[in-house]
Structures are given as C-alpha cells and as structure tokens.
C-alpha positions as CSV (number, residue, x, y, z in Angstrom):
1,X,-0.1,0.1,0.1
2,X,1.4,3.3,-0.6
3,X,2.1,6.1,2.0
4,X,-0.4,8.4,2.6
5,X,0.6,11.4,4.9
6,X,-1.9,14.3,5.6
7,X,-1.4,17.8,7.3
8,X,-3.6,18.5,9.9
9,X,-4.6,20.4,13.3
10,X,-5.8,19.2,16.3
11,X,-9.6,19.9,16.0
12,X,-10.6,19.8,12.0
13,X,-13.4,18.4,11.1
14,X,-12.7,18.4,7.6
15,X,-9.4,16.4,8.5
16,X,-11.7,14.0,11.1
17,X,-13.5,13.2,7.8
18,X,-10.5,12.1,5.4
19,X,-9.4,10.4,8.2
20,X,-12.5,8.3,8.5
21,X,-12.9,8.2,4.6
22,X,-9.2,6.6,4.3
23,X,-9.6,4.2,6.8
24,X,-12.8,3.0,5.1
25,X,-10.9,2.4,2.8
26,X,-8.3,0.4,4.1
27,X,-5.5,2.9,5.1
28,X,-4.1,1.4,8.4
29,X,-0.7,3.6,7.7
30,X,-2.0,7.1,7.7
31,X,0.9,9.8,9.0
32,X,-0.3,12.7,10.3
33,X,1.9,16.0,10.7
34,X,0.5,18.5,13.0
35,X,1.1,22.0,11.7
36,X,-0.7,23.5,14.5
37,X,2.0,22.1,16.8
38,X,5.1,22.7,14.2
39,X,5.3,26.2,12.8
40,X,8.0,24.8,10.7
41,X,5.7,22.1,9.3
42,X,3.2,24.3,8.8
43,X,5.3,26.4,6.2
44,X,6.8,23.3,4.2
45,X,3.1,22.3,3.9
46,X,2.4,25.7,2.3
47,X,5.5,25.9,0.3
48,X,4.9,22.2,-1.2
49,X,1.4,22.4,-2.0
50,X,0.8,25.9,-2.3
51,X,-2.0,25.9,0.1
52,X,-2.9,27.1,3.4
53,X,-5.8,25.2,4.8
54,X,-5.8,21.7,6.3
55,X,-5.8,18.7,5.5
56,X,-3.7,18.4,2.9
57,X,-3.7,14.9,1.7
58,X,-0.6,13.2,-0.4
59,X,-0.6,9.6,-1.9
60,X,2.8,8.7,-2.0
61,X,4.5,11.4,-3.9
62,X,0.5,12.6,-5.3
63,X,-0.8,15.3,-4.3
64,X,-4.6,14.9,-3.7
65,X,-5.4,18.0,-1.9
66,X,-8.1,18.8,0.8
67,X,-10.9,16.4,2.0
68,X,-13.3,17.7,-1.1
69,X,-10.3,16.5,-3.2
70,X,-10.3,13.0,-1.8
71,X,-14.1,12.6,-1.7
72,X,-14.3,13.6,-5.2
73,X,-11.6,11.4,-5.6
74,X,-13.8,8.6,-4.1
75,X,-17.0,9.5,-5.8
76,X,-15.1,9.3,-9.2
77,X,-14.1,5.7,-8.2
78,X,-10.3,6.3,-8.2
79,X,-9.1,6.8,-4.7
80,X,-9.3,2.9,-4.5
81,X,-7.1,2.1,-7.5
82,X,-4.9,5.1,-6.1
83,X,-4.5,3.4,-3.1
84,X,-3.6,-0.1,-4.5
85,X,-0.7,1.3,-6.3
86,X,-2.9,1.6,-9.4
C-alpha cells in the first residue's frame, strides 16, 4: 500500500472526515503531521502544496488536496485504485 500522509491540526472536522474516509478505504498507515504544533511543518506544507488550509493529503508523491478533493476522487472511483498502487 502506498504511503499516505496528511497535514492536519488538532481540531479539524475536515481532517477527521478525511481520516475516516481513508480508514474506510483500507488505509491503516496514515501519517499525520500536526501543523498547529510545529510552525516549521506548516511552512513546509504551504511551500509543497501552495495551500494554507488543512487537511492536505498525499498518497505517495501525488498531492490529492483537501477533503473535498479526496471525496471527489473517491466518488469518481479513483481513490481505491490509487491506494492500491494503480
């Protein structure tokens, strides 16, 4: 299974929804980086994604985006194949 990374904060309903969706799709190795606890990580996230909001989700090197992007990918039937390395 590909590496799944999510930039998040402590209280973020969209982060919670993204984590729930990923778990439902079989992700058990979600790496979370709390940008509220580490300002340097927030800077890295913003430089990498060109976005300021969380969550920001990566599957391997592919930047999915935020929760809405993740949900759209799932709705289009493309999330599970991506998680299966296809």
